[in-house]
N, C-alpha and C positions, 0 to 999 in steps of 0.2 A: 485074675489082672482086672481090677476095678475102674485102673484110670491110662492113660496111653496121652504124654505130650511130649511137647517141644518145640524148641525155638525157634526153628528153621534155618539154622545155621549149615549151609551149603559146603563151607572147605574146612580145613583142619584151622584153617586161621581166624577165620571168625569163631570158631568154637574155642578154639585159646584165649580169644579177648572176649569173652563171657568175664568178668569175674565171681568171686568166690559169693561174697556177699550179693550178685545177680541168683546165683544157682542156687545159698540160703531166701531168698525173699518169691524164686521160682518153684522150688518148694514147699514155699510155707503154702503160697495162692494154690497148692493143685491137695493142700491137705484132706486128709478122709478117715476120717475116724475106725474106720473098720477096715483100715490096711495093717495089714501085716510087717510088716517095711517096704522104706522106698527105696528104688535103685534108680543110679544117675550116673547112668552109661556112655561110654566111650572114652577112648585112652586119651583123647587127647583137653579130658574135664580137670578146669583146676579146683573144684570140690573139697580136695583137704581138708582145705583149712578151716570149711564149714561142717563137716561132718559132726564133732561133736556136741556144737551150740545147738544144729539141728533134727541127732538125738533127743539133747532133755528138752526143744521145744516142740516135738511129733511127740516126744513118747514112746517113739518104734526107731527098732537100728536105718540105720540108709548106711547102704552097698551103693559103691560106686566100682567100677572096673577093676579101676586102678587095684582100690584093695582088694576085691575079690580075686586079684591076677597076684597078687605082692601074698593072699593070707593061702593062696593055694600053691605055689611054687616052697613058701616056705614048707609046707606042708608034706612036701612032696620028697623036701631034704633031710625028713622029720625035725628040726626046726621048727619046736614049740612054744618056743619065747611070746612072751605079752608086748603087740606093742605098742605105747602108748599112744594119745592125742590123734587118731583116725581109723575113732569110730569103737563099739562094736566086738564088729571083728575081732579085727586084730588085737583086738585086746583083752582075748577069750582063750586057753587053754585051747 
């Protein structure tokens, strides 16, 4: 791990109030050229709309708790379909 940062949201409502645009700016503020990937973690995070743009700007995969959970569920069910619009993780086999 190279860095760890948070927004100090104490409740699920506070976390859900953070916009995708804010997640994007937050991730860009914490850009690290040594990073292999970026993780935005919490299932109440509304970052899905920012993932693809962030991946383009950061040049690295961006994974959220929800995209990781969706990928895992699909694979456990034997579904290998690509899902576009939510970053590299879901757009690959």
